[in-house]
KOLKOLPA-644850 format. One record per atom (N, C-alpha, C, CB): residue number from 1; residue in three letters; atom name; y, x, z. Coordinates in Angstrom, 1 decimal, padded with zeros to 4 digits, always signed. Glycine has a CB too. Example, Ala and Ser with C-alpha at 12.3 -4.5 7.8 and 13.67 -1.06 7.14 Angstrom:
BEGIN
NODE   num   residu   atome       py       px       pz
NODE     1      ALA       N   -005.7   +013.2   +007.8
NODE     1      ALA      CA   -004.5   +012.3   +007.8
NODE     1      ALA       C   -003.3   +013.2   +007.8
NODE     1      ALA      CB   -004.5   +011.3   +009.0
NODE     2      SER       N   -002.2   +012.8   +007.1
NODE     2      SER      CA   -001.1   +013.7   +007.1
NODE     2      SER       C   +000.0   +012.9   +007.9
NODE     2      SER      CB   -000.6   +014.1   +005.7
//
This chain:
BEGIN
NODE   num   residu   atome       py       px       pz
NODE     1      MET       N   -001.0   +000.9   -000.2
NODE     1      MET      CA   -000.5   -000.1   +000.1
NODE     1      MET       C   +001.2   +001.3   +000.1
NODE     1      MET      CB   -001.2   -001.2   +001.6
NODE     2      GLY       N   +001.9   +000.2   -000.9
NODE     2      GLY      CA   +003.8   +001.3   -001.2
NODE     2      GLY       C   +004.3   +000.8   -002.1
NODE     2      GLY      CB   +004.0   +003.1   -001.8
NODE     3      VAL       N   +005.7   +001.2   -001.6
NODE     3      VAL      CA   +007.0   +000.7   -002.6
NODE     3      VAL       C   +007.1   +000.8   -003.8
NODE     3      VAL      CB   +008.0   +001.1   -002.3
NODE     4      VAL       N   +006.9   +000.5   -004.6
NODE     4      VAL      CA   +007.3   +001.3   -006.3
NODE     4      VAL       C   +008.6   +002.0   -006.2
NODE     4      VAL      CB   +007.6   +000.1   -007.6
NODE     5      GLN       N   +008.0   +003.5   -006.3
NODE     5      GLN      CA   +009.7   +004.0   -006.3
NODE     5      GLN       C   +010.0   +004.7   -008.2
NODE     5      GLN      CB   +009.9   +005.6   -004.8
NODE     6      THR       N   +009.3   +004.6   -008.7
NODE     6      THR      CA   +009.5   +004.9   -010.1
NODE     6      THR       C   +008.1   +004.5   -011.4
NODE     6      THR      CB   +009.8   +006.7   -010.0
NODE     7      ILE       N   +008.5   +003.3   -012.8
NODE     7      ILE      CA   +007.6   +003.2   -013.7
NODE     7      ILE       C   +008.2   +004.1   -014.7
NODE     7      ILE      CB   +007.3   +001.8   -014.0
NODE     8      GLY       N   +007.6   +004.6   -014.7
NODE     8      GLY      CA   +007.1   +005.3   -016.3
NODE     8      GLY       C   +007.4   +004.3   -017.4
NODE     8      GLY      CB   +005.4   +005.6   -016.5
NODE     9      GLU       N   +007.5   +005.1   -018.9
NODE     9      GLU      CA   +007.8   +004.2   -020.1
NODE     9      GLU       C   +006.9   +004.3   -020.7
NODE     9      GLU      CB   +008.9   +004.5   -021.0
NODE    10      THR       N   +005.9   +003.3   -021.2
NODE    10      THR      CA   +004.7   +002.7   -021.9
NODE    10      THR       C   +004.7   +003.5   -023.3
NODE    10      THR      CB   +004.9   +001.0   -022.1
NODE    11      ILE       N   +003.2   +004.7   -022.4
NODE    11      ILE      CA   +003.0   +005.9   -024.1
NODE    11      ILE       C   +001.9   +005.0   -024.3
NODE    11      ILE      CB   +002.4   +008.2   -024.0
NODE    12      THR       N   +002.2   +005.6   -025.9
NODE    12      THR      CA   +000.4   +004.8   -026.8
NODE    12      THR       C   -000.2   +006.3   -027.4
NODE    12      THR      CB   +000.9   +003.2   -028.8
NODE    13      ILE       N   -001.3   +006.7   -027.0
NODE    13      ILE      CA   -002.4   +007.5   -026.9
NODE    13      ILE       C   -003.1   +007.2   -027.6
NODE    13      ILE      CB   -003.1   +007.7   -026.0
NODE    14      LYS       N   -003.1   +008.3   -029.2
NODE    14      LYS      CA   -004.1   +007.9   -029.6
NODE    14      LYS       C   -004.9   +008.8   -029.7
NODE    14      LYS      CB   -004.0   +007.3   -030.6
NODE    15      GLY       N   -006.8   +007.8   -029.5
NODE    15      GLY      CA   -008.2   +008.9   -028.6
NODE    15      GLY       C   -009.2   +008.6   -030.1
NODE    15      GLY      CB   -009.3   +007.9   -026.2
NODE    16      LYS       N   -010.1   +009.0   -029.8
NODE    16      LYS      CA   -010.5   +009.0   -030.9
NODE    16      LYS       C   -012.0   +007.9   -031.0
NODE    16      LYS      CB   -010.7   +010.5   -031.3
NODE    17      LYS       N   -011.4   +006.3   -030.3
NODE    17      LYS      CA   -011.7   +005.1   -030.8
NODE    17      LYS       C   -011.3   +004.4   -030.9
NODE    17      LYS      CB   -012.2   +004.8   -030.6
NODE    18      GLY       N   -009.4   +004.8   -031.1
NODE    18      GLY      CA   -008.0   +004.6   -031.9
NODE    18      GLY       C   -006.9   +004.2   -030.2
NODE    18      GLY      CB   -008.1   +002.7   -033.5
NODE    19      ASN       N   -005.9   +003.8   -030.3
NODE    19      ASN      CA   -004.9   +003.7   -029.6
NODE    19      ASN       C   -005.3   +003.5   -028.1
NODE    19      ASN      CB   -004.1   +002.9   -030.1
NODE    20      ILE       N   -004.3   +004.0   -027.0
NODE    20      ILE      CA   -004.5   +003.3   -026.1
NODE    20      ILE       C   -003.7   +004.1   -025.0
NODE    20      ILE      CB   -005.9   +003.2   -025.9
NODE    21      ASN       N   -002.5   +002.2   -024.4
NODE    21      ASN      CA   -001.6   +002.7   -023.8
NODE    21      ASN       C   -001.8   +003.2   -022.7
NODE    21      ASN      CB   -000.9   +002.0   -023.8
NODE    22      LYS       N   -000.5   +003.6   -021.8
NODE    22      LYS      CA   -000.7   +004.4   -021.1
NODE    22      LYS       C   +000.5   +004.1   -020.1
NODE    22      LYS      CB   -000.8   +005.7   -021.7
NODE    23      LYS       N   +000.6   +003.6   -018.8
NODE    23      LYS      CA   +002.1   +003.4   -018.0
NODE    23      LYS       C   +001.3   +003.9   -016.5
NODE    23      LYS      CB   +003.0   +001.4   -017.9
NODE    24      GLN       N   +002.6   +005.2   -015.8
NODE    24      GLN      CA   +002.5   +005.8   -015.2
NODE    24      GLN       C   +003.1   +005.0   -014.2
NODE    24      GLN      CB   +002.8   +006.8   -015.5
NODE    25      ILE       N   +003.1   +004.9   -013.0
NODE    25      ILE      CA   +004.5   +004.6   -011.4
NODE    25      ILE       C   +004.0   +005.4   -010.6
NODE    25      ILE      CB   +004.7   +002.9   -010.5
NODE    26      ARG       N   +004.5   +005.5   -009.3
NODE    26      ARG      CA   +005.0   +006.4   -008.3
NODE    26      ARG       C   +004.9   +005.6   -007.1
NODE    26      ARG      CB   +006.5   +006.9   -008.6
NODE    27      ILE       N   +004.4   +004.9   -006.1
NODE    27      ILE      CA   +004.8   +004.5   -004.8
NODE    27      ILE       C   +004.3   +005.4   -004.1
NODE    27      ILE      CB   +004.5   +003.2   -004.3
NODE    28      ILE       N   +005.0   +004.8   -002.4
NODE    28      ILE      CA   +005.3   +005.9   -001.3
NODE    28      ILE       C   +005.0   +004.8   -000.2
NODE    28      ILE      CB   +007.0   +006.7   -001.3
NODE    29      ASP       N   +005.1   +005.4   +001.2
NODE    29      ASP      CA   +004.6   +004.7   +001.7
NODE    29      ASP       C   +005.7   +005.3   +002.8
NODE    29      ASP      CB   +003.1   +004.6   +001.7
NODE    30      GLN       N   +005.6   +004.1   +003.9
NODE    30      GLN      CA   +006.7   +004.8   +005.3
NODE    30      GLN       C   +006.0   +006.0   +005.6
NODE    30      GLN      CB   +006.8   +003.9   +007.0
NODE    31      THR       N   +005.6   +006.9   +005.3
NODE    31      THR      CA   +005.0   +008.0   +005.7
NODE    31      THR       C   +006.3   +009.2   +004.6
NODE    31      THR      CB   +002.9   +007.9   +005.3
NODE    32      GLN       N   +006.3   +008.7   +003.9
NODE    32      GLN      CA   +007.1   +009.1   +002.0
NODE    32      GLN       C   +006.4   +010.0   +001.9
NODE    32      GLN      CB   +008.8   +009.7   +001.5
NODE    33      ASN       N   +005.2   +009.7   +001.6
NODE    33      ASN      CA   +003.5   +010.4   +000.8
NODE    33      ASN       C   +004.0   +009.5   -000.5
NODE    33      ASN      CB   +001.4   +009.7   +001.7
NODE    34      TYR       N   +003.8   +010.4   -001.1
NODE    34      TYR      CA   +003.8   +008.9   -002.7
NODE    34      TYR       C   +002.3   +009.6   -003.3
NODE    34      TYR      CB   +005.9   +009.1   -004.6
NODE    35      THR       N   +001.9   +009.0   -004.3
NODE    35      THR      CA   +001.0   +008.7   -004.9
NODE    35      THR       C   +001.4   +008.1   -006.6
NODE    35      THR      CB   +000.2   +008.0   -004.0
NODE    36      ASP       N   +000.6   +008.7   -007.2
NODE    36      ASP      CA   +001.6   +008.4   -008.9
NODE    36      ASP       C   +000.3   +007.5   -009.1
NODE    36      ASP      CB   +002.1   +010.0   -010.5
NODE    37      ILE       N   +000.2   +006.6   -010.4
NODE    37      ILE      CA   -000.9   +005.3   -010.1
NODE    37      ILE       C   -000.8   +005.4   -012.0
NODE    37      ILE      CB   -000.3   +003.2   -009.0
NODE    38      ILE       N   -002.0   +005.6   -012.5
NODE    38      ILE      CA   -002.0   +005.6   -014.3
NODE    38      ILE       C   -002.6   +004.7   -014.5
NODE    38      ILE      CB   -002.7   +006.6   -015.2
NODE    39      PHE       N   -001.8   +003.6   -015.7
NODE    39      PHE      CA   -002.5   +002.1   -015.4
NODE    39      PHE       C   -003.0   +002.4   -017.2
NODE    39      PHE      CB   -001.1   +000.3   -014.8
NODE    40      TRP       N   -004.2   +002.5   -017.7
NODE    40      TRP      CA   -004.2   +002.6   -018.7
NODE    40      TRP       C   -005.0   +001.4   -019.3
NODE    40      TRP      CB   -004.4   +003.8   -019.0
NODE    41      GLY       N   -004.6   +001.1   -021.1
NODE    41      GLY      CA   -004.7   -000.4   -021.3
NODE    41      GLY       C   -003.8   -001.2   -021.4
NODE    41      GLY      CB   -005.3   -001.0   -020.5
NODE    42      ASN       N   -004.8   -002.2   -020.7
NODE    42      ASN      CA   -003.4   -003.5   -020.8
NODE    42      ASN       C   -004.0   -003.7   -019.6
NODE    42      ASN      CB   -003.2   -005.2   -022.1
NODE    43      SER       N   -003.9   -002.9   -018.0
NODE    43      SER      CA   -003.9   -003.5   -017.3
NODE    43      SER       C   -002.7   -003.5   -016.7
NODE    43      SER      CB   -004.9   -003.4   -016.8
NODE    44      TYR       N   -001.7   -002.4   -017.0
NODE    44      TYR      CA   -000.3   -002.9   -016.3
NODE    44      TYR       C   +000.1   -004.5   -015.8
NODE    44      TYR      CB   +000.9   -002.6   -017.4
NODE    45      GLU       N   +000.8   -004.6   -014.9
NODE    45      GLU      CA   +001.5   -005.8   -015.4
NODE    45      GLU       C   +003.0   -006.0   -015.0
NODE    45      GLU      CB   +000.7   -007.0   -015.0
NODE    46      SER       N   +003.6   -006.1   -015.8
NODE    46      SER      CA   +004.5   -006.0   -016.4
NODE    46      SER       C   +006.1   -007.0   -015.8
NODE    46      SER      CB   +003.9   -006.2   -017.8
NODE    47      THR       N   +005.3   -007.4   -015.2
NODE    47      THR      CA   +006.3   -008.4   -014.3
NODE    47      THR       C   +007.3   -007.1   -012.4
NODE    47      THR      CB   +004.6   -010.3   -013.5
NODE    48      LEU       N   +006.1   -006.1   -012.9
NODE    48      LEU      CA   +006.3   -005.5   -011.4
NODE    48      LEU       C   +007.8   -004.8   -011.8
NODE    48      LEU      CB   +004.8   -004.2   -010.8
NODE    49      THR       N   +008.3   -004.6   -010.3
NODE    49      THR      CA   +009.7   -004.1   -010.3
NODE    49      THR       C   +010.1   -002.5   -009.7
NODE    49      THR      CB   +010.5   -005.3   -009.5
NODE    50      LEU       N   +011.1   -001.8   -009.5
NODE    50      LEU      CA   +011.4   -001.2   -008.7
NODE    50      LEU       C   +011.5   -001.7   -007.0
NODE    50      LEU      CB   +012.3   -000.9   -009.3
NODE    51      HIS       N   +011.0   -000.9   -006.0
NODE    51      HIS      CA   +011.0   -001.6   -004.5
NODE    51      HIS       C   +010.5   -002.2   -004.4
NODE    51      HIS      CB   +011.8   -002.1   -004.0
NODE    52      GLN       N   +009.4   -002.9   -005.2
NODE    52      GLN      CA   +008.3   -004.3   -004.8
NODE    52      GLN       C   +007.3   -002.6   -004.3
NODE    52      GLN      CB   +007.5   -005.9   -006.7
NODE    53      ILE       N   +007.1   -004.2   -002.5
NODE    53      ILE      CA   +006.1   -003.9   -002.9
NODE    53      ILE       C   +004.5   -003.4   -003.5
NODE    53      ILE      CB   +006.4   -004.0   -002.9
NODE    54      LEU       N   +003.3   -002.9   -003.0
NODE    54      LEU      CA   +002.4   -002.8   -004.2
NODE    54      LEU       C   +001.4   -002.8   -003.4
NODE    54      LEU      CB   +002.5   -001.7   -005.3
NODE    55      ILE       N   +000.5   -003.7   -003.1
NODE    55      ILE      CA   -000.7   -003.6   -002.7
NODE    55      ILE       C   -002.6   -002.9   -004.5
NODE    55      ILE      CB   -000.6   -005.7   -001.8
NODE    56      ILE       N   -003.1   -001.8   -003.8
NODE    56      ILE      CA   -004.2   -001.9   -005.5
NODE    56      ILE       C   -005.4   -002.1   -003.6
NODE    56      ILE      CB   -004.5   +000.5   -007.4
NODE    57      LYS       N   -006.2   -002.7   -004.7
NODE    57      LYS      CA   -007.7   -002.7   -004.0
NODE    57      LYS       C   -008.5   -002.7   -005.7
NODE    57      LYS      CB   -008.1   -004.5   -002.8
NODE    58      ASP       N   -009.7   -002.4   -004.4
NODE    58      ASP      CA   -010.3   -001.6   -005.6
NODE    58      ASP       C   -010.1   -000.3   -006.7
NODE    58      ASP      CB   -010.3   -002.3   -006.3
NODE    59      ALA       N   -009.5   +000.6   -006.5
NODE    59      ALA      CA   -008.7   +001.1   -007.6
NODE    59      ALA       C   -010.0   +002.3   -007.8
NODE    59      ALA      CB   -006.9   +001.7   -007.1
NODE    60      LYS       N   -010.3   +002.7   -009.1
NODE    60      LYS      CA   -011.2   +004.3   -009.3
NODE    60      LYS       C   -010.5   +005.8   -009.2
NODE    60      LYS      CB   -011.9   +004.3   -011.0
NODE    61      VAL       N   -011.0   +005.9   -008.8
NODE    61      VAL      CA   -010.4   +007.6   -008.1
NODE    61      VAL       C   -010.8   +008.6   -009.5
NODE    61      VAL      CB   -011.5   +008.3   -006.3
NODE    62      ASN       N   -010.1   +009.0   -010.5
NODE    62      ASN      CA   -011.0   +009.9   -011.2
NODE    62      ASN       C   -009.6   +011.2   -011.4
NODE    62      ASN      CB   -011.7   +009.0   -012.9
NODE    63      TYR       N   -010.1   +013.3   -011.2
NODE    63      TYR      CA   -009.5   +013.5   -011.5
NODE    63      TYR       C   -009.3   +014.6   -013.1
NODE    63      TYR      CB   -009.2   +013.5   -010.4
NODE    64      TYR       N   -008.6   +014.5   -013.5
NODE    64      TYR      CA   -008.5   +015.0   -015.1
NODE    64      TYR       C   -008.6   +016.6   -014.9
NODE    64      TYR      CB   -006.9   +014.5   -015.9
NODE    65      GLN       N   -009.6   +017.5   -015.3
NODE    65      GLN      CA   -009.4   +019.0   -015.6
NODE    65      GLN       C   -009.0   +019.2   -014.0
NODE    65      GLN      CB   -008.2   +019.5   -016.9
NODE    66      GLY       N   -010.1   +018.8   -013.2
NODE    66      GLY      CA   -009.4   +019.5   -012.0
NODE    66      GLY       C   -008.6   +019.2   -010.7
NODE    66      GLY      CB   -008.7   +020.2   -012.5
NODE    67      ILE       N   -007.6   +018.5   -011.5
NODE    67      ILE      CA   -005.9   +018.1   -011.2
NODE    67      ILE       C   -006.3   +016.6   -010.0
NODE    67      ILE      CB   -004.7   +017.3   -013.4
//
């Protein structure tokens, strides 16, 4: 759970199986720690606004190239 701090632009990435949309947001909690969240495809809710409280349930955590 956190407050939406930033909402990035939607980026279209060309992949092997066609184009896919990528949207990155950053949420920050009451301890001032933040987490960057990436939405792939059409999973992003376009009504999300800055400073809105966001709760994510059942998120999938992956690491890309060890990052």
